[in-house]
C-alpha positions as CSV (number, residue, x, y, z in Angstrom):
1,M,13.7,43.0,-15.5
2,V,13.1,41.5,-12.3
3,R,9.3,41.2,-13.0
4,L,10.1,39.2,-16.1
5,R,12.4,36.8,-14.1
6,A,9.5,36.4,-11.7
7,I,7.0,35.6,-14.3
8,L,9.2,33.2,-16.1
9,V,10.0,31.4,-12.7
10,W,6.5,31.0,-12.0
11,V,5.7,29.8,-15.6
12,W,8.6,27.2,-15.3
13,S,7.3,25.9,-11.9
14,R,3.8,25.5,-13.3
15,W,5.0,23.8,-16.5
16,T,7.1,21.4,-14.5
17,L,3.9,20.4,-12.5
18,I,1.9,19.8,-15.7
19,A,4.9,18.1,-17.5
20,R,5.2,15.6,-14.5
21,A,1.5,14.8,-14.8
22,I,1.6,14.3,-18.5
23,G,4.8,11.8,-18.3
24,D,3.2,10.0,-15.4
25,L,0.2,9.5,-17.8
26,Q,2.3,8.5,-20.9
27,A,4.4,6.0,-18.8
28,R,1.2,4.3,-17.2
29,L,-0.4,4.2,-20.8
30,L,2.8,2.5,-22.2
31,L,3.2,0.1,-19.4
32,L,-0.6,-0.8,-19.9
33,I,0.1,-1.4,-23.6
34,V,3.1,-3.5,-23.2
35,Y,1.8,-5.6,-20.1
36,F,-1.6,-6.4,-21.8
37,L,-0.8,-6.1,-25.6
38,V,2.9,-7.0,-26.2
39,A,3.6,-9.5,-23.3
40,P,0.8,-12.1,-23.5
41,P,1.5,-13.0,-27.2
42,F,5.1,-13.8,-26.1
43,A,3.9,-15.7,-23.0
44,V,1.2,-17.7,-25.2
45,G,4.0,-18.5,-27.6
46,A,6.6,-19.5,-24.9
47,R,4.1,-21.8,-23.5
48,L,3.3,-23.6,-26.6
49,L,6.7,-23.9,-27.9
50,R,8.5,-24.8,-24.5
51,G,9.0,-28.2,-25.7
52,R,11.3,-27.1,-28.6
53,F,13.7,-25.3,-26.1
54,G,14.6,-28.2,-23.9
55,A,12.0,-27.9,-21.2
56,V,10.9,-31.1,-19.5
57,S,7.3,-32.1,-19.4
58,H,5.3,-32.1,-16.3
59,G,6.2,-35.5,-15.1
60,G,10.1,-34.9,-15.6
61,A,12.7,-34.2,-13.3
62,G,12.4,-30.3,-13.7
63,L,13.9,-27.4,-15.5
64,W,17.1,-26.9,-13.5
65,T,20.4,-27.3,-15.5
66,E,23.2,-29.0,-13.4
67,R,26.3,-26.5,-12.8
68,P,29.6,-27.4,-11.4
69,P,30.2,-26.0,-7.8
70,T,32.4,-22.9,-7.7
71,E,35.1,-21.8,-5.4
72,N,34.3,-19.4,-2.8
73,T,37.7,-17.5,-2.8
74,L,38.3,-13.8,-3.6
75,P,40.3,-14.8,-6.8
76,A,37.6,-16.9,-8.1
77,A,35.0,-14.2,-7.4
78,S,37.3,-11.7,-9.6
79,R,37.1,-14.1,-12.5
80,Q,33.8,-13.6,-14.2
81,Y,34.4,-16.1,-17.1
C-alpha cells in the first residue's frame, strides 16, 4: 500500500509538470490567435468608423469629454453614482 502511494505521488508530480507546460503552450497559442487574428479587424473597424462615434478629426479640439469637477470629501467618495 505504501509503495502504491509513492508511485501515485511520483506520477502526480510528473503529471503536474507536464500539465503546466501544456497549459502554458495553450495560453500562448490562444493569446497569439487573439492578438493577431481577432484584435486587428476590430482596430481597423474602429479606425475606419471613428467619425460615427463622436470622434473629432485631427484638426479638432481632441477626444476629451468635459466633466464637472467632483468633491474631494469622504461622503462624496462613498457615492459612486
